[in-house]
GUTIBA-276805 format. One line per 10 residues: number of its first residue (from 0); their letters; for each residue x, z, y of N, C-alpha, C, O. Coordinates in nm, 2 decimals, decimal comma, always signed. Example, Ala and Ser with C-alpha at 12.3 -4.5 7.8 and 13.67 -1.06 7.14 Angstrom:
2
0) AS) +1,32:+0,78:-0,57:+1,23:+0,78:-0,45:+1,32:+0,78:-0,33:+1,42:+0,85:-0,33; +1,28:+0,71:-0,22:+1,37:+0,71:-0,11:+1,29:+0,79:+0,00:+1,34:+0,80:+0,11
END
This chain:
132
0) MTKDEWYRQL) +21,93:-15,01:-10,07:+21,94:-15,08:-9,95:+21,98:-15,23:-9,98:+22,07:-15,25:-10,06; +21,91:-15,32:-9,92:+21,94:-15,46:-9,94:+22,06:-15,50:-9,86:+22,11:-15,43:-9,77; +22,12:-15,62:-9,90:+22,23:-15,68:-9,83:+22,19:-15,70:-9,68:+22,27:-15,66:-9,59; +22,08:-15,75:-9,66:+22,03:-15,78:-9,52:+22,03:-15,65:-9,44:+22,07:-15,64:-9,32; +21,97:-15,54:-9,50:+21,96:-15,41:-9,43:+22,10:-15,36:-9,40:+22,13:-15,30:-9,29; +22,19:-15,36:-9,50:+22,33:-15,32:-9,48:+22,40:-15,39:-9,37:+22,46:-15,33:-9,28; +22,39:-15,52:-9,37:+22,45:-15,60:-9,27:+22,39:-15,57:-9,13:+22,46:-15,56:-9,03; +22,26:-15,56:-9,12:+22,19:-15,53:-9,00:+22,25:-15,39:-8,94:+22,28:-15,38:-8,82; +22,26:-15,29:-9,03:+22,31:-15,16:-8,98:+22,46:-15,17:-8,95:+22,50:-15,11:-8,85; +22,53:-15,24:-9,03:+22,68:-15,26:-9,00:+22,70:-15,32:-8,87:+22,78:-15,27:-8,79
10) FERLDNSKFR) +22,63:-15,44:-8,84:+22,66:-15,51:-8,72:+22,60:-15,43:-8,60:+22,65:-15,45:-8,49; +22,50:-15,35:-8,62:+22,45:-15,27:-8,51:+22,55:-15,16:-8,48:+22,58:-15,13:-8,36; +22,61:-15,10:-8,58:+22,72:-15,00:-8,55:+22,84:-15,07:-8,49:+22,90:-15,01:-8,39; +22,88:-15,18:-8,53:+22,99:-15,25:-8,47:+22,96:-15,29:-8,33:+23,05:-15,28:-8,24; +22,84:-15,34:-8,30:+22,80:-15,37:-8,16:+22,80:-15,25:-8,07:+22,82:-15,26:-7,95; +22,78:-15,13:-8,13:+22,78:-15,01:-8,05:+22,91:-14,95:-8,03:+22,93:-14,85:-7,96; +23,01:-15,00:-8,10:+23,15:-14,95:-8,08:+23,22:-15,02:-7,96:+23,22:-15,14:-7,96; +23,26:-14,94:-7,87:+23,32:-15,00:-7,75:+23,44:-15,09:-7,79:+23,46:-15,20:-7,74; +23,53:-15,04:-7,88:+23,64:-15,11:-7,92:+23,61:-15,24:-8,00:+23,65:-15,35:-7,97; +23,52:-15,23:-8,11:+23,49:-15,34:-8,19:+23,41:-15,45:-8,11:+23,44:-15,57:-8,13
20) SSFHLKQKDI) +23,33:-15,41:-8,02:+23,25:-15,50:-7,95:+23,32:-15,57:-7,84:+23,27:-15,66:-7,77; +23,45:-15,53:-7,81:+23,53:-15,59:-7,71:+23,59:-15,72:-7,76:+23,65:-15,80:-7,67; +23,59:-15,75:-7,88:+23,65:-15,87:-7,94:+23,55:-15,99:-7,93:+23,43:-15,98:-7,98; +23,60:-16,10:-7,88:+23,52:-16,22:-7,88:+23,61:-16,34:-7,90:+23,73:-16,34:-7,86; +23,55:-16,45:-7,96:+23,63:-16,57:-7,97:+23,65:-16,64:-7,84:+23,56:-16,64:-7,75; +23,77:-16,69:-7,81:+23,79:-16,76:-7,69:+23,76:-16,91:-7,72:+23,74:-16,95:-7,84; +23,76:-16,99:-7,62:+23,72:-17,13:-7,64:+23,82:-17,20:-7,73:+23,78:-17,28:-7,82; +23,95:-17,16:-7,73:+24,05:-17,23:-7,82:+24,02:-17,19:-7,96:+24,05:-17,27:-8,05; +23,97:-17,07:-7,99:+23,93:-17,03:-8,12:+23,82:-17,11:-8,17:+23,82:-17,16:-8,29; +23,72:-17,13:-8,09:+23,60:-17,21:-8,12:+23,64:-17,36:-8,15:+23,59:-17,42:-8,24
30) DYIHEKGLDT) +23,73:-17,41:-8,06:+23,78:-17,54:-8,08:+23,85:-17,56:-8,22:+23,83:-17,66:-8,29; +23,93:-17,46:-8,25:+24,00:-17,46:-8,38:+23,90:-17,45:-8,49:+23,92:-17,53:-8,59; +23,80:-17,37:-8,48:+23,70:-17,37:-8,59:+23,63:-17,50:-8,61:+23,61:-17,55:-8,72; +23,59:-17,57:-8,49:+23,53:-17,70:-8,50:+23,62:-17,80:-8,56:+23,58:-17,89:-8,64; +23,75:-17,79:-8,52:+23,85:-17,89:-8,58:+23,87:-17,87:-8,73:+23,87:-17,97:-8,80; +23,88:-17,75:-8,77:+23,91:-17,72:-8,91:+23,79:-17,72:-9,00:+23,79:-17,75:-9,12; +23,68:-17,67:-8,95:+23,55:-17,65:-9,02:+23,54:-17,51:-9,08:+23,64:-17,45:-9,11; +23,42:-17,47:-9,10:+23,39:-17,33:-9,15:+23,44:-17,31:-9,29:+23,48:-17,20:-9,32; +23,44:-17,41:-9,37:+23,49:-17,40:-9,51:+23,64:-17,36:-9,51:+23,69:-17,28:-9,59; +23,72:-17,43:-9,42:+23,86:-17,40:-9,41:+23,89:-17,26:-9,35:+23,97:-17,19:-9,40
40) IRQHAKEFIA) +23,81:-17,22:-9,25:+23,82:-17,09:-9,19:+23,79:-16,99:-9,30:+23,86:-16,88:-9,31; +23,69:-17,01:-9,38:+23,65:-16,91:-9,49:+23,77:-16,90:-9,59:+23,80:-16,80:-9,63; +23,84:-17,02:-9,62:+23,95:-17,01:-9,71:+24,06:-16,93:-9,65:+24,13:-16,86:-9,72; +24,09:-16,95:-9,52:+24,19:-16,87:-9,45:+24,16:-16,72:-9,46:+24,24:-16,64:-9,49; +24,03:-16,69:-9,44:+23,99:-16,55:-9,45:+24,01:-16,49:-9,59:+24,06:-16,38:-9,60; +23,98:-16,57:-9,69:+24,01:-16,53:-9,83:+24,15:-16,50:-9,85:+24,19:-16,40:-9,91; +24,24:-16,59:-9,80:+24,38:-16,58:-9,82:+24,43:-16,45:-9,74:+24,52:-16,38:-9,80; +24,39:-16,43:-9,62:+24,43:-16,32:-9,54:+24,39:-16,19:-9,61:+24,47:-16,09:-9,61; +24,27:-16,18:-9,65:+24,22:-16,06:-9,72:+24,30:-16,03:-9,85:+24,34:-15,92:-9,87; +24,32:-16,14:-9,93:+24,39:-16,12:-10,05:+24,53:-16,07:-10,03:+24,58:-15,99:-10,11
50) KREAPAYIAN) +24,60:-16,13:-9,93:+24,74:-16,10:-9,91:+24,76:-15,97:-9,83:+24,85:-15,89:-9,86; +24,68:-15,95:-9,73:+24,70:-15,84:-9,63:+24,62:-15,71:-9,65:+24,66:-15,61:-9,61; +24,50:-15,72:-9,72:+24,42:-15,61:-9,74:+24,39:-15,57:-9,88:+24,37:-15,45:-9,91; +24,40:-15,66:-9,98:+24,36:-15,63:-10,11:+24,46:-15,54:-10,19:+24,41:-15,46:-10,28; +24,59:-15,55:-10,17:+24,68:-15,47:-10,25:+24,65:-15,32:-10,23:+24,60:-15,27:-10,13; +24,68:-15,25:-10,34:+24,66:-15,10:-10,34:+24,75:-15,03:-10,23:+24,70:-14,94:-10,17; +24,87:-15,08:-10,22:+24,96:-15,02:-10,12:+25,01:-15,13:-10,02:+25,05:-15,24:-10,06; +24,99:-15,10:-9,90:+25,04:-15,19:-9,79:+25,14:-15,12:-9,70:+25,10:-15,02:-9,63; +25,26:-15,16:-9,70:+25,37:-15,09:-9,63:+25,34:-15,08:-9,49:+25,37:-14,97:-9,43; +25,28:-15,18:-9,42:+25,26:-15,17:-9,28:+25,11:-15,16:-9,24:+25,06:-15,21:-9,15
60) DGKQTPMKGH) +25,04:-15,08:-9,33:+24,89:-15,07:-9,31:+24,87:-15,02:-9,17:+24,93:-14,93:-9,12; +24,77:-15,08:-9,10:+24,74:-15,05:-8,97:+24,80:-15,15:-8,87:+24,77:-15,15:-8,75; +24,90:-15,22:-8,92:+24,97:-15,32:-8,83:+24,98:-15,46:-8,89:+25,05:-15,54:-8,84; +24,91:-15,48:-9,00:+24,93:-15,61:-9,07:+24,84:-15,72:-9,01:+24,87:-15,84:-9,05; +24,75:-15,69:-8,93:+24,66:-15,80:-8,87:+24,69:-15,82:-8,72:+24,67:-15,73:-8,64; +24,75:-15,93:-8,69:+24,77:-15,96:-8,54:+24,64:-15,95:-8,46:+24,53:-15,97:-8,51; +24,66:-15,92:-8,33:+24,54:-15,91:-8,24:+24,50:-16,05:-8,19:+24,39:-16,06:-8,13; +24,58:-16,15:-8,22:+24,54:-16,28:-8,17:+24,61:-16,39:-8,26:+24,70:-16,35:-8,34; +24,58:-16,52:-8,23:+24,65:-16,62:-8,30:+24,57:-16,69:-8,41:+24,61:-16,80:-8,45; +24,46:-16,64:-8,45:+24,37:-16,70:-8,54:+24,23:-16,64:-8,53:+24,22:-16,52:-8,51
70) PVFIAQHATA) +24,12:-16,72:-8,54:+23,99:-16,67:-8,52:+23,96:-16,56:-8,63:+23,88:-16,46:-8,60; +24,02:-16,57:-8,75:+23,99:-16,47:-8,85:+24,05:-16,33:-8,81:+23,99:-16,23:-8,83; +24,17:-16,34:-8,74:+24,23:-16,21:-8,70:+24,14:-16,14:-8,60:+24,12:-16,02:-8,61; +24,08:-16,22:-8,50:+23,99:-16,16:-8,40:+23,87:-16,10:-8,48:+23,83:-15,99:-8,45; +23,82:-16,18:-8,57:+23,70:-16,13:-8,65:+23,73:-16,00:-8,73:+23,65:-15,92:-8,74; +23,85:-16,00:-8,78:+23,89:-15,88:-8,86:+23,89:-15,75:-8,77:+23,84:-15,65:-8,82; +23,94:-15,76:-8,65:+23,93:-15,65:-8,56:+23,79:-15,61:-8,52:+23,75:-15,50:-8,51; +23,71:-15,72:-8,50:+23,57:-15,70:-8,45:+23,49:-15,64:-8,57:+23,39:-15,57:-8,54; +23,52:-15,66:-8,69:+23,44:-15,62:-8,81:+23,51:-15,50:-8,88:+23,46:-15,46:-8,99; +23,62:-15,45:-8,83:+23,69:-15,34:-8,90:+23,73:-15,37:-9,04:+23,72:-15,29:-9,13
80) TCCRECIRKW) +23,78:-15,50:-9,05:+23,83:-15,54:-9,18:+23,98:-15,57:-9,16:+24,04:-15,65:-9,24; +24,04:-15,51:-9,07:+24,18:-15,53:-9,02:+24,29:-15,45:-9,10:+24,40:-15,49:-9,10; +24,25:-15,34:-9,15:+24,34:-15,25:-9,23:+24,27:-15,17:-9,32:+24,14:-15,15:-9,31; +24,34:-15,11:-9,42:+24,27:-15,03:-9,52:+24,20:-14,90:-9,46:+24,10:-14,86:-9,51; +24,26:-14,85:-9,36:+24,19:-14,73:-9,30:+24,06:-14,77:-9,23:+23,96:-14,70:-9,25; +24,06:-14,88:-9,16:+23,93:-14,92:-9,10:+23,83:-14,97:-9,21:+23,71:-14,94:-9,20; +23,88:-15,03:-9,31:+23,79:-15,07:-9,42:+23,73:-14,94:-9,49:+23,62:-14,94:-9,53; +23,81:-14,84:-9,50:+23,76:-14,71:-9,56:+23,65:-14,66:-9,47:+23,54:-14,62:-9,52; +23,68:-14,65:-9,34:+23,59:-14,58:-9,25:+23,46:-14,66:-9,23:+23,35:-14,60:-9,24; +23,47:-14,79:-9,22:+23,35:-14,87:-9,19:+23,28:-14,93:-9,31:+23,16:-14,95:-9,31
90) HKMQPGKELS) +23,36:-14,95:-9,42:+23,30:-15,02:-9,53:+23,31:-14,94:-9,66:+23,27:-14,99:-9,77; +23,35:-14,82:-9,65:+23,35:-14,72:-9,76:+23,43:-14,77:-9,89:+23,39:-14,74:-10,00; +23,54:-14,84:-9,86:+23,63:-14,88:-9,97:+23,76:-14,80:-9,96:+23,83:-14,81:-9,86; +23,79:-14,72:-10,06:+23,90:-14,62:-10,06:+24,03:-14,69:-10,07:+24,05:-14,78:-10,15; +24,13:-14,65:-9,99:+24,27:-14,71:-10,00:+24,33:-14,65:-10,13:+24,28:-14,56:-10,19; +24,45:-14,71:-10,16:+24,52:-14,66:-10,28:+24,48:-14,73:-10,41:+24,53:-14,70:-10,51; +24,39:-14,82:-10,40:+24,34:-14,89:-10,52:+24,32:-15,04:-10,47:+24,26:-15,06:-10,37; +24,36:-15,13:-10,56:+24,35:-15,27:-10,52:+24,20:-15,31:-10,51:+24,12:-15,26:-10,59; +24,17:-15,39:-10,41:+24,03:-15,43:-10,39:+23,99:-15,53:-10,50:+24,07:-15,62:-10,53; +23,87:-15,51:-10,55:+23,82:-15,60:-10,65:+23,79:-15,74:-10,58:+23,78:-15,75:-10,46
100) QVQQDYLVDV) +23,76:-15,84:-10,67:+23,72:-15,97:-10,61:+23,59:-15,96:-10,54:+23,57:-16,02:-10,44; +23,50:-15,88:-10,59:+23,37:-15,85:-10,53:+23,39:-15,79:-10,39:+23,32:-15,83:-10,29; +23,47:-15,69:-10,38:+23,50:-15,63:-10,25:+23,57:-15,73:-10,15:+23,53:-15,73:-10,04; +23,66:-15,81:-10,20:+23,72:-15,91:-10,12:+23,62:-16,01:-10,07:+23,62:-16,05:-9,95; +23,53:-16,05:-10,16:+23,43:-16,15:-10,12:+23,34:-16,09:-10,01:+23,30:-16,16:-9,92; +23,30:-15,96:-10,03:+23,22:-15,90:-9,93:+23,29:-15,90:-9,79:+23,23:-15,93:-9,69; +23,42:-15,86:-9,79:+23,49:-15,86:-9,66:+23,50:-15,99:-9,59:+23,48:-16,01:-9,47; +23,52:-16,10:-9,67:+23,52:-16,23:-9,62:+23,39:-16,27:-9,57:+23,38:-16,33:-9,46; +23,28:-16,23:-9,64:+23,14:-16,26:-9,59:+23,11:-16,19:-9,46:+23,05:-16,25:-9,37; +23,16:-16,07:-9,44:+23,14:-16,00:-9,32:+23,21:-16,07:-9,21:+23,16:-16,09:-9,10
110) IMTWIQREME) +23,34:-16,11:-9,23:+23,42:-16,18:-9,13:+23,35:-16,31:-9,09:+23,33:-16,34:-8,97; +23,30:-16,39:-9,19:+23,24:-16,52:-9,16:+23,10:-16,50:-9,09:+23,06:-16,58:-9,01; +23,03:-16,39:-9,13:+22,90:-16,37:-9,06:+22,93:-16,34:-8,91:+22,86:-16,39:-8,83; +23,03:-16,26:-8,88:+23,07:-16,23:-8,74:+23,11:-16,36:-8,67:+23,06:-16,38:-8,56; +23,19:-16,44:-8,73:+23,23:-16,57:-8,67:+23,11:-16,66:-8,64:+23,10:-16,71:-8,53; +23,02:-16,67:-8,73:+22,90:-16,75:-8,71:+22,81:-16,69:-8,60:+22,76:-16,77:-8,51; +22,80:-16,56:-8,60:+22,72:-16,50:-8,49:+22,79:-16,52:-8,35:+22,72:-16,54:-8,25; +22,92:-16,51:-8,35:+23,00:-16,52:-8,23:+22,99:-16,67:-8,18:+22,97:-16,69:-8,06; +22,99:-16,76:-8,27:+22,98:-16,90:-8,23:+22,84:-16,93:-8,17:+22,82:-17,00:-8,07; +22,74:-16,87:-8,23:+22,60:-16,88:-8,18:+22,59:-16,82:-8,04:+22,52:-16,87:-7,95
120) RQEHIISSLT) +22,65:-16,70:-8,02:+22,65:-16,64:-7,89:+22,72:-16,72:-7,79:+22,66:-16,74:-7,68; +22,83:-16,78:-7,82:+22,90:-16,87:-7,73:+22,81:-16,99:-7,69:+22,80:-17,03:-7,58; +22,75:-17,05:-7,79:+22,66:-17,17:-7,77:+22,54:-17,13:-7,68:+22,50:-17,21:-7,59; +22,49:-17,01:-7,70:+22,38:-16,96:-7,62:+22,42:-16,95:-7,47:+22,35:-16,98:-7,38; +22,54:-16,89:-7,45:+22,60:-16,88:-7,32:+22,61:-17,01:-7,25:+22,57:-17,03:-7,13; +22,67:-17,10:-7,32:+22,69:-17,24:-7,26:+22,56:-17,31:-7,23:+22,55:-17,37:-7,13; +22,47:-17,30:-7,32:+22,34:-17,36:-7,30:+22,26:-17,30:-7,18:+22,19:-17,37:-7,11; +22,28:-17,17:-7,16:+22,21:-17,10:-7,05:+22,27:-17,14:-6,92:+22,21:-17,13:-6,81; +22,40:-17,19:-6,92:+22,47:-17,23:-6,80:+22,44:-17,37:-6,76:+22,46:-17,42:-6,65; +22,39:-17,45:-6,86:+22,36:-17,59:-6,84:+22,23:-17,60:-6,75:+22,13:-17,55:-6,78
130) VD) +22,25:-17,68:-6,64:+22,14:-17,70:-6,55:+22,08:-17,84:-6,58:+22,15:-17,94:-6,59; +21,95:-17,85:-6,59:+21,88:-17,97:-6,61:+21,87:-18,05:-6,48:+21,82:-18,17:-6,48
END
């Protein structure tokens, strides 16, 4: 399976999940992304994954990712990259073992793909409301 095929299937499953598909960026999140830039947001995602998800043992697993406060947190819940149990279920990475750099990079890429898709969705909504 190619990366594109995997991502297509993953995002289709996420879109079909009532819980995962309920997460959307708010305007303040989009404004923050525009203010900081996607490179900075990607760096934040890398730091959050490295600190909160990559260790083999996480004392507060299942509760380490806030539900709001940063666009990456919203994206983590939307993409099931918010805790090791969700990562196991949705991304097939077993808990109890530190995530490799390749695995961390994959999770960051999934998060950033969702953020970019969400921003495009928001722009489409805004443009459809614009009256000529």
